[in-house]
N, C-alpha and C positions, 0 to 999 in steps of 0.2 A: 504494500500500500504506500502511495506517495502523495505528497501535497502538490496541487496544481500551481504552476508558476504563473500567476495572474498577469494579464496584459490587456491592452485595449486594441481591438482590431481597427485599422485605419479605414476610413471611408464610411463609417456608420453615421447615421443622422444625429445620434445623441450618444453621450459617453456611456450611459448604462447599457445601451444596445451594443456598443463596441465591446464591452466586457462580455456580454452574453454571446455575441458572434465569435469572439476569440475562444470562449469556452467550448462552444459547439464545434468550431473548426478543429480544436485540439482533441476532442473526443472522437470526431469523425476521422481524424488522421491517425489516431491510435496513440497519441502522446499520453493521454490519461485513459484509464479503463474502468470498467464496472467495479464499484467498490472503493475506488480511490477517493480520498478525503480532500475536500476543498479547504483552503486556509480560512481562518475566521474573517468575517466581514470587515472587522476593524483593521486587521493586518492587510487585507486587500486594499482598503482605502488608503492606508499609510504608504503602501508600496506604489500605488498608482497616483498618489497625490490628488485624491478626489474626496468629496464629501462622503460621510458614512451613508447618508440617505441615497446617494447615487448607487452605492454598492448594494444596499438593501433592495432598491428597485431592480437592480440587475439580477440578484438572486431570486427575487419573486418572479421575474420574467423567465428565468431558467427553469423554475419549477413549473410555470405555466406551459412551457414547451416540452415538459417531460424529460428534461435533461438531468435533474438532480432530485434527491430526496433529503429531508432534514430529519434528524433524530434528536429528541430533546436531550440536552446535556452532552451530546457527542458531536454535533456539528452537521455539516452538509456533505453528502457523498454522491458520486456519479451513480445514477439510477441503474438498476439491474437491467441488463440486455439493451441499454440505450444505444450503444455503438452498432450492435447488430440491427436494431430497428432502423437506425439512420441509413445504413447501407442498403437494407431491404427497401426502405422508402424510396431511396434514389433509384434502385433498379426497377421499382414498380412505376415510378412517375416520370422518369426522363432517362435518356441514354447517357452514356459517358460524356462528360464535358470534353469536347475534342479540341485540343490545342496542338494536334499532331499534323493534320493535313494543311499544307501551306496554300490555302485558297485565298484569293482576294475577297474582302467583304463585298456584299451585294447591297448597296444602299437602297432603301425603299424609295428614296426621292427620285431615282432615275428609272426604276422599273425595268431592269435589263431583261428579266424573264418575259415580260409582256412584249417587249420589242422583238425578242427572238421569235415568238409566235406570230406576231404581226408581219415581221419581215419575211418569214418563210412563206406565209400565205400570199403575200404580194409577189414573191419571186415565182412561185409555181402557177400563179394565175396571170402573170404578165406575158407580153408578146414574145419575150426572149426566154421563156421558160425552158426551151429545149437545151439552152446552154447549161442549165443546172441539172438536167435530168439524163444526161448521156455521158459516156466515157469521154475523157479529155486527155490532152497531153500530160505526161507524167510531171512536167514542171509546172503545170497550171495553164489556164488559157490566157491569151495576151491581155484581155481586159482586166482580169484579176491581178496579173503581175504588174500592170501599169498602176493599178490602184495601190498595190503594195509599195511600189516605188514612190508614189506620192506621199504615202505615210512615212516611210523611212527617210525621205528627203528632209523631213522636218528636223531631224537630228543628225543625219549623215550627209555629207556633201557628195561623195562619189558613188552615186546610185544610178543604175540603168536597168530597165525591165529585163533585158537579155541576161543579166547576171542573177536574176531573182528566181527562186523556186518556191513552190508552196508544198508544205509537208503536213502530215497528220500529227502535229505537235512537235515540241522540241526534242522529245526522246527519239522519235523517228528520225529527226534531222541529225542528232548526234550519232546515232547508229550508222546512218548512211554516209556521213562525212568520214567516220573512222574506216568504213569500208573502202572509201576512195583513197585515204591517206596512208593506210597501214597494211602491214602483213603480220602474220602470227609471230609473236616474240618481240615486236617493236615496243619502244618505250614512249609513254605519254606523260609529260609533266603536268602536275596539278597541285592545288593547295593541299596542305595536310588535313584539312577538313573539306570535303568536296560533295557536290550533288550526287546522291546515291545512284541516279540514273547513269552517270558516267561509269561508275564501278560495274554496274550490270552490263553495259554495252562492251566495256573493255574485257570483261570475263568471257562474253560470248565470242569476241574476236581473238581471245587468247593473247591479250596485250599486257604489258607490264606498266603499272601506274607508278610513277616516281613522285612521291609526295614532297612538297616544298614547304619550308618554314613560312608561317604567316604572322603578321602583327595586326595592329588596329587598322592599317591601311591596305591589308590584303597580302598577297604573295610578296615575299622579300626578294628583290632583284638579285642580291648576292647569292641567295640559295639557288635561284634559277641558274645563275652563271656557273656555280660549282657543279650542279647536276649536268650541265652541258659539257663541262670539261671532263667529267668522270664517266659519262655515259653517252651513248648516241641517242639523242632525244629527237623524235620525229615531229612532235607537236606539243604545244602547251594549251591546256584547257583553262579558260578564265571566265569567271562571272564578275566583271569589274565594277558593276553598280549594284549596291545593296546585296552583297554576296549571300548566297545560300550555302551554309547556314550562318556565317559569322556576322552578316550585315555590313561588312566593310565596303567602302567605295574607294577605289584607287584614285588618288589625285593625279593630275596630268603629268607631273614630273616623273612619277613612278611608272606610268604607262609608257612614257618615252624611254625610260631605262629598259623596260621589258622588251620594247620594240628593238632597241639597239642590240641587245643580247640575242634576240631571235634572228636578227639579220646576220650577226657575226657568225652564228653557228647554224644558219640556214634551217631554222625551226619554224614550222607553220603554226599559226595561231587560230584556235577555235574560240571565238568570242560568243559566249552564251549570254544574251542580254534581255532577260525577261522583265526586269524591273525599271529600267531607265525611263519608260513612258510615264512612270509615277513620280519621277523627280522633276521638280520645278526648275532646277538648274542642272541640266545634264552636262557631263564632261565629254570632251572629244573622244569619240569611239576609236577603238583599234582599227576598225574598218576604214577610217580616214587616216590614221597615223601610219598604217602599214597595209594599204589596199592590196598590194601584190601578194601578200601571204596570209591574209585573214579570211576565214570563213565566219561570217556573222549570222547569228540566229536570233530571231525575236519571236516569241510565242505570245499568243493572246491569252493563254491560260492564267498567267500571273498578273496581268494588268487589266483584264476584263473578266473572263470566266473560263474555267477549264471545259465547260460544256461545248465550246466551239471546236476544240481539238484541232487547232490550226496554228502553224508557225511559218514564218518567212525566212528563207535562207538567202543571203547575199554571198555569192561565190567570188573568189578573187578575180576570175576572168571568165570569158565566154566558154572557153574550152573546158574549164573545171565545172561550169554549170551543166554542160552537156554530159560530162562524166557522171555527175551526181544524178542527173535525170535518168541515166541508164540504171543506176543502182535503185532508185525509187521505183522504176518500172518493174524491177525484179522482186522488190520486197513488198510494195504496197500498191502498185499500179498508179494510184493518184490519191491526192487528198480529196476530201468531200467537196464536190463542186457546189453543193447547196450552201454549205457553211462559207466557202470562199466567196460566193456571190453575195451572201448576206453581209459579210464583213466589208466587201468592196463598197456596197451601198452606204454602210456606216462611215467609211472613210470619206466618201465624197460629200455626204451631207453633214459632216462634222460631229457625228454622234460618238464615234470612237474617242475623240478628244474629250467630249463632255463626260462620257463614262469614266475615263481615266481620271479626270479632275474630281469627280464625285468620290471615286474610290480613294484617291489621294487624301481628300478631306476626311473621309471616314477613318482612314489609317491614322491620321494625325490625332483624331479623337480617341481612338483605341490605344495608341501609344501613350497618350496623356493619362489614360486610366491606368495603364501598366506602370507608368512613372510614379503615380500617386500611391498605388497599392503596394508597389515594391520599393517604396522609399527607404533609403538606407542600405539597399542591397545592390551590389554592382552588377550591371549587365550591359550588353552592347545592343544598340538599336539604331534605326534610322527613322526619323519621325514620319517619313512619307512611305515607309515600307510596312508590311503586315506580319513580320516575324521579329523575334528578338533572340539573342544568344545569351544564355544564362550560365556563367561559370559557377560551379558548385563549391561549397566550403569543403575543407579537407575531410570532414567526417562522412562525406557521401561519395560513392562511386555512381557514375551516370546510370548504369543499368539498374542498380538497386533503387535509385531515386525514381526512375521512370516506373519501375514495378510498384513502388509504394504509392506513387502518384495515382497510378491506375486503380489500386486498391481503394484509394481515397476518393476516386471518382473523376480523375482528370487524366487524359492521355497526352503525353509529351513524347518527344523523340530524343533518345540518348545520343551522345556524340559518337558512340560506336557505329552508328549507321552511316556517319559521314567520314570517320577517321580510318586509320590503318593499324592502330596499336592500342591495346588496353591501357598502356602506360601514358597515353597522351593526357593533356589537360582535360579534366572532367567537366563536362558542360551538357546542357540540354537545349534544344530549340523549342521555343514556344511560338506557335502560329496563332495570331490574334484574329484572323479573318473569318473563320468558319462558325464561331458562335453566333447565334441568330440576333443577339442584342447585347447592349452594354451591361445589363444586369447579369446575364449569364457569364459573360467574360469576367466580370468582377468576382463572381462566385468562384470561378475556377482559379483566379489569381490569389484570392484569399486563402484557399486551400493550399496552394503551392507555397505561399508565404509561410503558412504554418509549418509545413515540412522543412523549410529552410531555416526557420528561426528556432524550432524545437525538434531536432532530428529524432526519428524513431530508432530505438535499438532493435535491430532485426536479428532474430535467432533462427537457426535452421536445425532440423533434426539430423542427426548423424546415423546413417544406416550402413 
């Protein structure tokens, strides 16, 4: 039996509710258990520097919620089976609070779902509907490639429709580009934490991934140069804007250093750029800094919605575009003409830009909630992105934290999904976009804060 370490949960409307919310979160997270005794109301008031009446009100509210029982002369205790009841209640009333899938939020103010339905209806009823209902060139039809060029030109100077291909998402693009650039046993450089889709594609192609040291600005150029000196590196994979998972954005000077090293050692660049449309101040792309060796990818999944399953690839030159088209023909035949036609309409009428701006603003609001609820805890984020990177205190291993978070009702992704070694810095990625509203997001973050501030002692049976 142990005494509860009293605290006030941030974000509550009143202090007494903050005390109750903290108590509930700690029971829910397993820090205190059935039968554990609470400290006296007077000692709680002294520890938290609040009035005794505030604590009395909190204890009364805790009893009303069924969290605690009081015994005359013995004090207050966590109620029998309350933790089990809380978990059961969650399972019965709502799914796991999902901070694992890195979806962009879908602001109700713009109604993306409604526009998808309306847009498809208009496409298949229009005079040019045959364009969306038949097989097309594996690179995409000229109209859609021109629309893609118009969109990419907003942030990239050197764009031509002949070098653009349309794929069924960024994962398909990464896989096809690796098919063009590599043979079994080749080495691809990447960050020490990297998008898991690259790891999957590399495994399928039997490639070697060479992890590079990262800091708050992304891949460290010196690490890239050392890898090039010691190994034959065929390509380097980069997410230079709001990196997944670390959230780092490479400053221009670092991008120029990476380009200089890539040119010196004749290394191709795969620039995966799903998040820059959400940035109000984008930095010059590698596709402009090193046009002759950069394969540029931009997916709609992270800046609009994954439901579109569409990405644009800008090849280094026309011949490379033809080479990639041959691979796409063999692997997927073509991207969805219906989705491509829908996005082309949205590009021309400015709706893509409005969607991205609305998602950017929603991201800012959600990042602000995270900043408030995780106050005092160090993490990495970009205010215009929809995920954050949370280093863990020394008492936690990432896998154990993710498992305990899941038991507590929140799903997160451990660094092991992105990294290459269990001995790496321990961290988890929190994705803020999938929760349906701010209240649900706050609930998930409060639970995680409890795990971070009062770690559970996990024991395992030995058999």
